[in-house]
C-alpha positions as CSV (number, residue, x, y, z in Angstrom):
1,X,109.4,68.8,103.2
2,X,106.6,68.4,105.8
3,X,103.2,69.2,104.4
4,X,102.4,71.9,107.0
5,X,105.6,73.7,106.2
6,X,104.9,73.5,102.5
7,X,101.5,75.2,103.2
8,X,103.3,77.9,105.2
9,X,105.6,78.6,102.3
10,X,102.6,78.8,99.9
11,X,100.9,81.4,102.1
12,X,104.0,83.6,102.4
13,X,104.6,83.5,98.7
14,X,101.0,84.4,98.2
15,X,101.4,87.5,100.4
16,X,104.9,88.5,99.3
17,X,104.7,87.8,95.6
18,X,103.9,91.2,94.0
19,X,106.2,94.2,94.1
20,X,105.3,97.7,95.1
21,X,104.9,98.7,91.5
22,X,101.8,96.5,91.2
23,X,100.2,97.5,94.5
24,X,98.7,100.5,96.0
25,X,100.9,101.6,98.9
26,X,99.3,103.6,101.7
27,X,100.7,103.2,105.1
28,X,104.4,103.2,106.1
29,X,106.3,102.5,109.3
30,X,107.4,105.4,111.5
31,X,110.9,105.3,109.9
32,X,109.2,106.2,106.6
33,X,109.8,102.8,105.0
34,X,107.7,100.0,103.7
35,X,108.6,96.4,104.2
36,X,108.6,95.0,100.7
37,X,111.0,92.3,99.4
38,X,112.5,92.3,95.9
39,X,112.2,89.4,93.5
40,X,115.8,88.6,94.0
41,X,115.3,88.3,97.8
42,X,112.2,86.2,97.3
43,X,114.1,83.8,95.1
44,X,117.0,83.6,97.5
45,X,114.6,82.9,100.4
46,X,112.7,80.2,98.5
47,X,115.8,78.5,97.2
48,X,117.6,78.4,100.6
49,X,114.7,77.6,102.9
50,X,114.9,74.7,105.3
51,X,112.3,72.5,106.9
52,X,112.1,73.1,110.7
53,X,111.5,70.4,113.2
54,X,107.9,70.7,114.3
55,X,106.8,69.8,117.8
56,X,103.5,69.9,119.7
57,X,104.4,72.0,122.7
58,X,103.1,71.1,126.2
59,X,99.8,72.6,127.2
60,X,98.1,73.1,130.5
61,X,94.6,72.2,131.6
62,X,94.6,74.7,134.5
63,X,91.9,76.7,132.8
64,X,89.5,73.8,133.1
65,X,89.5,74.2,136.9
66,X,89.3,78.0,136.8
67,X,86.1,80.1,137.4
68,X,86.4,82.9,134.8
69,X,83.4,84.8,136.0
70,X,84.2,84.8,139.8
71,X,87.8,85.7,139.4
72,X,89.6,88.9,138.3
73,X,93.1,90.0,137.3
74,X,94.2,87.0,135.3
75,X,95.3,86.0,131.9
76,X,95.7,82.9,129.7
77,X,97.8,82.3,126.6
78,X,95.3,80.7,124.2
79,X,98.0,80.3,121.5
80,X,99.9,82.4,119.0
81,X,99.1,86.1,119.8
82,X,95.8,85.3,121.4
83,X,95.6,86.2,125.1
84,X,92.5,86.1,127.3
85,X,92.9,88.9,129.9
86,X,90.6,90.0,132.7
87,X,91.8,93.1,134.5
88,X,89.8,95.2,136.9
89,X,86.6,93.6,135.7
90,X,87.0,94.0,132.0
91,X,87.6,91.0,129.7
92,X,89.9,91.5,126.7
93,X,90.8,89.1,123.9
94,X,93.8,89.9,121.7
95,X,94.2,88.8,118.1
96,X,91.8,85.9,118.4
97,X,92.4,83.0,116.1
98,X,90.6,79.7,116.8
99,X,90.6,78.4,113.2
100,X,92.6,75.3,112.1
101,X,94.5,77.3,109.5
102,X,95.9,80.9,109.3
103,X,94.8,81.2,105.8
104,X,92.1,82.5,103.5
105,X,91.5,78.8,102.5
106,X,90.4,75.7,104.4
107,X,92.7,73.4,102.5
108,X,96.0,75.2,102.4
109,X,98.0,77.5,104.5
110,X,99.7,77.2,108.0
111,X,97.9,74.6,110.1
112,X,97.8,74.6,113.9
113,X,100.3,72.5,115.7
114,X,98.2,72.8,118.9
115,X,94.5,73.4,119.4
116,X,93.4,76.6,121.1
117,X,94.2,76.1,124.8
118,X,90.7,77.3,125.6
119,X,88.0,76.4,123.1
120,X,86.0,79.3,121.7
121,X,82.8,78.0,123.2
122,X,84.4,77.9,126.7
123,X,85.5,81.5,126.8
124,X,83.8,83.9,129.3
125,X,81.8,86.8,128.0
126,X,84.2,89.2,126.1
127,X,84.0,92.9,126.5
128,X,86.8,94.0,124.1
129,X,88.7,92.5,121.2
130,X,91.9,94.1,120.0
131,X,93.3,93.4,116.5
132,X,96.9,94.3,115.7
133,X,96.8,94.0,111.9
134,X,95.0,92.1,109.1
135,X,97.3,89.1,108.5
136,X,95.4,85.8,108.7
137,X,97.2,84.6,111.8
138,X,96.0,87.8,113.6
139,X,92.7,88.8,112.0
140,X,90.6,85.6,111.7
141,X,87.2,86.4,110.3
142,X,85.7,83.0,111.2
143,X,86.7,83.4,114.8
144,X,85.5,87.0,115.0
145,X,82.1,86.1,113.6
146,X,81.6,83.3,116.1
147,X,82.7,85.5,119.0
148,X,80.5,88.4,117.9
149,X,77.5,86.0,117.6
150,X,78.1,84.8,121.2
151,X,78.9,88.4,122.5
152,X,76.8,90.9,120.4
153,X,77.9,93.8,122.6
154,X,81.6,93.2,122.3
155,X,83.6,96.2,121.1
156,X,86.2,95.3,118.4
157,X,89.1,97.6,118.0
158,X,90.9,97.4,114.6
159,X,93.6,99.3,112.7
160,X,92.6,102.0,110.2
161,X,91.4,100.3,107.0
162,X,90.1,97.0,108.5
163,X,86.6,98.1,109.6
164,X,85.1,97.5,106.2
165,X,86.3,93.9,106.2
166,X,84.4,93.1,109.4
167,X,81.3,95.0,108.3
168,X,81.2,93.0,105.1
169,X,81.0,89.9,107.3
170,X,78.2,91.4,109.4
171,X,80.4,92.0,112.4
172,X,79.5,95.3,114.0
173,X,80.6,97.4,117.0
174,X,83.9,97.9,115.2
175,X,86.1,100.9,115.9
176,X,89.0,102.0,113.7
177,X,92.2,103.6,114.8
178,X,95.3,105.5,113.6
179,X,98.5,105.4,115.6
180,X,98.0,107.2,119.0
181,X,94.2,107.3,118.7
182,X,92.5,106.1,121.8
183,X,89.1,105.1,123.2
184,X,87.7,104.9,126.7
185,X,85.8,101.7,127.5
186,X,84.5,101.3,131.0
187,X,87.4,102.4,133.2
188,X,90.2,101.7,130.7
189,X,91.8,103.8,127.9
190,X,92.9,101.7,124.9
191,X,95.6,103.4,122.7
192,X,96.7,102.1,119.3
193,X,100.5,102.4,119.0
194,X,103.0,102.1,116.2
195,X,105.1,99.0,115.7
196,X,107.2,98.0,112.7
197,X,105.3,95.6,110.3
198,X,103.1,95.6,107.2
199,X,99.6,94.4,106.1
200,X,97.9,92.4,103.4
201,X,95.2,89.8,102.9
202,X,95.5,89.4,99.2
203,X,97.6,90.3,96.1
204,X,96.5,93.9,95.7
205,X,96.0,95.4,99.2
206,X,99.4,95.6,100.6
207,X,99.7,98.2,103.3
208,X,96.2,99.6,102.6
209,X,95.4,99.1,106.3
210,X,97.5,99.9,109.3
211,X,99.2,97.7,111.9
212,X,100.2,98.3,115.5
213,X,100.1,97.3,119.2
214,X,97.6,98.0,121.9
215,X,98.3,99.8,125.2
216,X,95.5,99.7,127.7
217,X,95.5,101.4,131.1
218,X,93.5,102.8,134.0
219,X,94.5,104.4,137.3
220,X,95.6,101.1,138.7
221,X,97.4,99.1,136.0
222,X,98.6,99.1,132.4
223,X,99.2,96.4,129.8
224,X,100.8,96.4,126.3
225,X,100.2,93.9,123.5
226,X,102.9,94.3,120.8
227,X,101.0,92.5,118.0
228,X,103.5,91.5,115.4
229,X,106.7,93.5,114.9
230,X,110.3,93.9,113.9
231,X,112.5,95.8,116.2
232,X,112.3,99.6,116.0
233,X,112.5,102.7,118.1
234,X,108.7,102.6,118.5
235,X,108.9,101.0,121.9
236,X,111.1,103.7,123.3
237,X,108.5,106.2,122.0
238,X,105.7,104.2,123.5
239,X,107.4,104.2,126.9
240,X,108.1,108.0,126.6
241,X,104.5,108.9,125.6
242,X,102.4,106.4,127.6
243,X,104.8,105.2,130.3
244,X,106.2,101.8,131.2
245,X,103.4,99.2,131.3
246,X,103.0,96.9,134.2
247,X,102.6,93.9,131.9
248,X,103.7,93.3,128.3
249,X,102.9,90.5,125.8
250,X,105.8,90.3,123.2
251,X,106.4,88.0,120.2
252,X,109.4,85.8,120.2
253,X,109.0,83.6,117.1
254,X,108.8,83.6,113.2
255,X,112.3,85.1,112.6
256,X,114.3,82.6,110.6
257,X,116.0,83.3,108.2
258,X,116.7,86.5,110.0
259,X,118.1,88.3,106.9
260,X,114.6,88.0,105.4
261,X,112.3,88.2,108.4
262,X,114.0,90.7,110.8
263,X,112.2,93.8,109.5
264,X,108.9,92.1,110.3
265,X,109.5,89.8,113.3
266,X,111.8,90.1,116.3
267,X,114.1,87.3,117.4
268,X,114.2,86.4,121.1
269,X,117.1,88.8,121.8
270,X,115.3,91.7,120.2
271,X,112.2,90.7,122.2
272,X,114.2,91.2,125.4
273,X,115.4,94.6,124.1
274,X,111.7,95.6,123.6
275,X,111.2,94.7,127.3
276,X,114.2,96.8,128.2
277,X,112.9,99.7,126.1
278,X,109.6,99.5,128.0
279,X,111.5,99.6,131.3
280,X,111.1,96.0,132.3
281,X,107.4,95.3,132.7
282,X,106.5,91.7,133.7
283,X,106.5,90.2,130.2
284,X,104.9,87.1,128.6
285,X,106.0,85.5,125.3
286,X,103.7,84.9,122.4
287,X,103.8,84.3,118.6
288,X,105.5,80.9,118.8
289,X,104.6,77.2,119.1
290,X,101.2,77.5,117.4
291,X,101.8,77.8,113.6
292,X,104.9,76.9,111.5
293,X,105.4,80.2,109.7
294,X,109.2,80.3,109.2
295,X,112.3,78.1,109.4
296,X,113.2,77.9,113.1
297,X,112.3,74.8,115.0
298,X,109.1,75.0,117.0
299,X,110.9,75.0,120.4
300,X,113.8,77.2,119.5
301,X,112.4,80.6,120.4
302,X,111.9,79.9,124.2
303,X,115.2,78.0,124.4
304,X,117.0,81.0,122.8
305,X,115.1,83.4,124.9
306,X,115.9,81.7,128.2
307,X,119.6,81.4,127.3
308,X,119.8,85.1,126.7
309,X,117.9,85.9,129.9
310,X,120.3,83.8,131.9
311,X,123.3,85.5,130.2
312,X,121.8,88.9,131.1
313,X,120.7,87.8,134.6
314,X,117.1,88.8,133.9
315,X,113.9,87.1,135.0
316,X,111.0,89.3,134.0
317,X,110.3,87.6,130.7
318,X,108.1,84.6,131.1
319,X,107.3,81.6,128.8
320,X,104.0,80.1,129.9
321,X,102.1,77.0,128.7
322,X,98.9,77.6,126.7
323,X,96.1,77.2,129.2
324,X,98.2,78.0,132.3
325,X,96.9,80.6,134.8
326,X,98.7,83.9,134.8
327,X,97.9,86.0,137.9
328,X,97.9,89.7,137.4
329,X,98.0,92.1,140.4
């Protein structure tokens, strides 16, 4: 078994290893259920897991030739769920992780297959950071501390229950949200939306903080970042309440074995269904190619996605290289 995959398994076991009887449960998904696997399911998963083929995906150096400050309405996929977005003059960074591992430890846990497409010290000034939930591949304290030091006025938007974690690490300007709460920043409204997932950073804090996606909009444009999610009716609700976004960033990886992961992570076909539920925004893939978290091969998600898009004669769902320029209207 490749060492990186062994580390991934260790982290998942670390997060999944205690049942609800030992943990304080607080938040649930909109269907009223918690995602919590039984000991029998855990044993079945561990005993039947396979090692994926890991690949370093192709990256782009277009960002190196790009003037961040003098341009507007652009985005770059940095890796995993991290997108750098500048829209109508405001610079947003989603789920920033620049650390080598998605882990509480420096020596174990999922290790990056690719470096961040844009190094942290090369980022433009950041106005807003959005955090979808507190798993280590989405809420990376080391990265947040470095970004906050470089951008002391940055506003950091987190789910309910996570503010205290940042405050303990001397990261301020933190705002906490329940589902459907919103905040106005400059000319944008940021709304925290439900998605289907769960939270934990240790053995005894499962679902003690919330999880969700971020919808940000003004009079000219709207964008939606889905965070980390299984498929649910939440996306139809988002469309009904907030409207169809112009752009969406949707996960396509970390789904195998699907009998175990499907509640938490969409597969490529379900990612397309989310796009359909949102009434076909221009969509960009994320949450693949950066860490080995589950059993599918590194390059399987975009291959499977593009095959289904071709079968359905759709072309709105884009797979971009990390570091490639995305032009937003």
